[in-house]
N, C-alpha and C positions, 0 to 999 in steps of 0.2 A: 504493499498499500503506500509506504513511504517512497519508494523508488517511483511509483505512479505519478505521486504528487510532484516529485523533482523534476520528472521528465515533462509534464504540463508546463511547470513554471518556465523551463527551457524553452520550450516551444512558444509560449506567448511573448517572452522578452525577444527572440529571434523576430516574431512577426511585427513587434511593435518598432523594432530597429529597422528592419527591411522596410515598414511602410513610412517611418520618418526620412530614411535616406533616399527613397524613391521618390518623394515628394520634393526633395530638394535637387533634383536632377538636372533641372532647367536653371540656366542663369541668364538674366537680361541685362545687357550692358548698352552704353553709348547714349547719344542724345545730348542736348545742351541741359546739363545739371544730371543728378542720378535718377534713373527710373524710378516711379514710385508705384509701389503696389496697392492699388486702388480697391481691389475686391477679392476675397479668396473664397471662392464657392467649394467649399470641402465636398458637399454631396455630390457635386459633378465634376470632382477633380480639375477644376478650372482656376487658374489665377489670371486676374486681369491687371495688365501693366498700362500706365499712362507714361509716355515719353515726350520730350519736348524735341521734335525733329527726327525724321527715320533715316537720315542720310547715312549716319554711321553706328546704327542700331545694330546689335547683333543677340542672338538667342544660342547658347551653347547646351549640349546635352551629354551627359557623362554616364556610360554603363559599362558592363563588362565585355559588351561586344564591340567588334571593331567595324562593323558595318551597320550604318543607320539610315534608314529611309525617311525623309522629313514629308509631312503633308501639311496642307493648309485647307480651312474650310471658311465659306462666307457665312453660311446659316446653320448648318449641321455637318457632322463627320459623315453621316450616312446619305446625305443629299446631295452636296456638291463639292465633296472632298477632292484634292488633286495634289500630285506629288510636287516637290519643290527641290531644287539642288542646294546641296550643302558642302561644306568642306571637313573631311575626316582627318582626325589626327590622333592615331592610336584609338583610345576607347572615347575619346570626346569628338564630336561633331558640331560644327558651329554654322548657322544659318545668317547669311549677311544681308540678304535682300529682303528686308522686312518691311511691309506695307501696313497703312493704318486701316483698321476695321477688318482684320483677319485673325482667325483663330489657328494656332501652330502647334503640332505634336508629332512625336515619334512614334511609329508602328513598329514594335519588336515582337509582334505575336503575343502580348500580354494583355490579358483582359483589362487590366487595373491601369490603361494607359491615363497619363496627365497631359493636360492642355495649358496653353499660353494665349491669351488675348490681348493684342496690342492696339492702342488708341493712340494717335499722334495729336498731342495737345496743339501743337502748332497749327493745325488744320481745323481747329475748334476753338479758337481763342474768345475770350470774352473783351468787349470793348464798351465801355459805358458812353455812348454819344448822346448828346443833349438831355442830361438827366433833368428831370424836372417832376413835380408833383402834378399828379393828373388831375383834370377839372371834374372828374367823377369821384373825387374824395368826397366822403360823407361825414356825417356827424360822428360816426363810430369808428371810421379808420381812414388812414392816409395810402394811397396807391402811388407809388413811384412809376415813372414812364420814362422811356428811352427809345431812340430810334433803332439800337442796336438789337440784334436776334440773338439767342442762346441756343445753339445746336445741342441736340441730344447726342450724348456719350452712349451708344448703344453697344451692346456685345450679345452673344448667342451662346446657349448651351449647347454642347458639342453631340449629345446624343438625341434631343428630341427638337432641336430648333427653336425653342422657346426664347424670345428675347428680353433682355432686362437693360436697364439705364443705370448709369452711374449717376449719383445725386450731387449736384454741384451745391458748394456751401459759400454763402455770402454774409457780409456782416454789415448793418446798417446801424449806425449810432446817431443819437439826437438827445435834445434835452426834454425832461419831463418833469412830473410832481409824484412824490411819493408821501404818503399821509402818515404823519407821526402821531399816534395816538397818545402818547404821553404829553407832548406839547400842544396837541390840538391844532397843528398847523401842517399845510402842506410844504414839502421841503424840495427844492429843485435839485435834480440829479441828473448825471449824464448815463443814459441808458444805450445798451448794444444788445441787438437781437440778432439771431442767426436763422437764415432762410434759405430754401433752396431755390427759389426763383423771386427775387425782390420786385418784379414786375407783375406778379399775380397775386401774391399774397398780401393782404391787407396788414399795416401796421396801426395799431390800436394804442390808446392810452397817450396820445401827444397832446399834453395839458397846457403846454406853453409854445409861445413863437419861437422858432428854432431853426436851426441849419440841419441838414441831413448829409451824413458822409457815408458812402457806400463804398466798400471794399470786397476783394474776391478775384476769382474763386479760390478754393484751397489748392487746386492744383498750380494756378499761377504763383501763388505764394510759395509753393514748395520748389518752383523753379526759380525763384528770386525775382519774379516779374509781376508783382500784385497790381491790379488795376484800382484806382482810386477816382471817384468823382463826387462832386459836392452840389447840393442844393442851397445856395447862400441864406436865403431867408423864406420862411413859411409862416403866415399868420393863420393860426389854428381857430377851429371853431368847436373843438371837443371840449365838453364840460366834465370836470371832476367834481364830485359832490359828495360830502359827508354830513350827517345831520344827527343831533341827539336831543334828548328832552331833559329837562331838570324839574321835577315835582317841589314845589315849595309850600305844601300844604303841612299844617302842624300834624306831628305824629305823637300826640299826648299819650300817656299811660290809660287814659280813662275811654281812648277811642277803641270802638268794638272792631273786632277783626271781620273782614269781609272775604270775598274770594280773591284769591292772588291777583295782584297787579290793579285790583279796583282802587278808584280815588274817593276819598270822602270830601264831599263838596262843604263850603267853598274850597275849591283847590285850584291853586294858581300854578300853571305850568309855564316853564319857560322854554321856548322853541329856538334852536340855534342851527344855522346852515352855515357850513365851511365850503367854500367853493374856490376855483382857481382865477380870483379876480387878477388881472382887468378882463380877461377873457370872458368871464361870466358877469354880465352886466344888469342883469333884473332877476331880482328875487320876488317870488309870490308865494305867500303862505296861504292857504284857505283851511279853516276849521269847520265841519260840517257834520250835522247829526246823521248817522248813518241812514236813516230811514227817509230822510229827506234828500239824500244825494249831493253829490260834489257840485252840481249845478245850483244848489241852494244854499251856499254855505252861511254859517252864522256870522261870520267876520272875513275879511279878505285885508291881508298886510302887503306892504311891498318893502319889507326890510329882510336883512339876513336873520335878526335876532327879534323874535316878538314875546310877549307874555299875553295870556289869556287865562281868565278866572272861571272855571266851571261851576255853576251853581245849579244846574239840573240834571235829575238823573236820566241815564240812558247810556247808548254807546255811540261814540264820536271816533271822527277821523280827521287828523291834522295832515296835510299834505304840501310839500314845498316843490315849486318848479323853478329852476335856475335857467335862465337863456343867455346864448352867447350874445356878442355885440351886433349880430346879424340878425338875431330873431328868429333863425331857421334851425337853430340846435338847442336842444334843452336835455335836462335831466331832471327826474322827480324821485322823491323819497316820501314814504308816509308812515305814519304812527297811528296805531288803533288805542283808544283810551275808553275806558268805562268807568261812569260814575255811579257809586253804589246806592241802592234805595237807603231811605232814612231809617234810622232805629234809635230809641230812646228808653232807658231803663233807670229807674231811681232806686237807691239802697234805703234801707228803712232804719238803719243803726250805724253809728261811728263812735269811736273811744279817743277822743282828743286828749292830748296830755298823759296817755297812759303808756302807750308802747310806740314811741318815736318813729315815724317812718311805716308803721302798720296800722291801716284802717284809721288815721288821726285826721281824715279831712273828708268832708262830705261833697262828694262829686257824682254826677251822673255818668252812666256808660252811654255812649253815644256813636252815631254814625250819619254823616251827610246832612247836619243841621246848618241851614243857611240864616236861620234867625233863632236866637235863645235868650231868654230871660229868667232868672229865677229869683224869688223874694223868700226870706225866712222870717218867720214871725214867732213871738213867744205865745204862751197861753193866753196872755191878755190882749192879743191881737196887735201888739206894738211890732215894728218893722225891726228886725235886727241886722240884717245883711241883705245886699244885693248884688248881682253880677249879672254880664252879658256875654261872657266867655265860656262856652261850654267845656273848654279845656281846663277851666280852673273850678275852684269849689270855695267851700267855707271851712276854716280850720277851727271853728268851734269857740272863736272869741269874739268879745266886745270890748272896744276901747281898749284892745291889747291884752285884755285878760279873759282867761277861760269862763265860759258862762256855767251856771249851775247845770248839774247833770238833769235828765228828764225829758219830757216830750215837747218838742218845737214842731211847728209846721211849715210846710214850703208850698209854694205857688209857681208852677212852670208855665211859660207860654213858649211855644216853639214852632219852627215850620221846617220840614224836609225839603231835599232836593227833588223828591218825588211830588211836591205840594201837598204833602200830608201835613194837617195842623194838630199840634199837640196842647192841650189844656188840661194840666195836670195839678191836683191838690192832694196833699196827704201828710203824714206826720213823721218825724225823724226822732228817734231816742239817741239822746247822747249818754253813753256808758262811761262811767268812771269809777275806779277804786275809792274807798272811803279815806285814804290817806292824803288824796290830791286837795289842796287849798288853793288860796288866791284865787277865789271866784269873784266875778263881777256880778252883780245882782241884776237881772233881766226884768225886774219888775218895778212898778212905780214911777219911772223916769218918763218924762214927757218933754224935755229940753231940746230935743232934736239929735242929741249926742249918740243916740241908740240906732242911727241908720248909717250904715257904711257903704258907699258905692265904689265897685272896683272893675 
């Protein structure tokens, strides 16, 4: 068993070595600059080389044989293969008359023949004549144009005649803007993109007036002859837009929780749009109730930053549209907002001065109240306290001193964002331990000092 395993390993290593050596039997030399291996089609045993001029290009082949017959094909080995002459020197033969657009190979009767395809770049150069920005460029992309044409660098698989093309690679550089979330600003940067055809692929995100520099392709660069062309100035129409909201509503401890994202009226929201000024020249904010639609907005503003106070229950949308200097290009962004229905609940007891920070203030639980008033009275009907902000409450004092424990009475008048009206009356119990002192008497005073407004 051990001998069988050792024998299998030796065979595997020999095959791997033989395959690797066989793949390296062709050597391409010559032209202006070193030949470039542009594609290695392993499945078809085909290597595609790009050379710069074929006058002194040669392909050499080495094997154990001293007699090699060279062939070339135009579209497939089986369809139009023809023999070509070579020079034999021992076990190496050299093919000197190489032409653009042919595949070459040596047939030694081995089924695993390898092939070399030659493309002469000197016959397919790229020249950027009259580079400009196309008049068909749109609000979403810029298209470069040139009077130059770009040849297809085509080659064919040897066994089935299927054609493929080498991809040319170009670089286009220009100025644009990138959004910095931390500083809430657009920062100008120089951007470079790679493209296979700069005259058919749209360039997006051109957010500032800029120049364009086109270079390429990779084959010209490899041979030390890169082509460069420039569009000196382009006035862009593309809009870059970022927007956000800041909710300025109070978030008091006694505000009842609603569904996630709901606002409690009255809720003031600041809407801010950031765009690529001066390309962006007109800002329009519209806020509308969803059931009414965008064509019937509640308000319409023409500023980058606006504030609006929501006082009614319902679902709303705020949308900003930013237009360019021509008015032809624009971008929009929208925000969905929901104002909660009203809610009001009144406690029946609290214990001021007993456990500081725990149930030591009389406050209602509420949501979406657009109007609120609350009065506190003692048992003789004298007003002890009054306030109009539902986030606040009564701390159980009068003239800076705690009132006596016992029963007091409240009257509440309020109105919700949904139009609901509240008229509530009831009693509130002040609880306190016997050790508490420094009470303010709540009876018998009629000098007006028993009313505090806050």
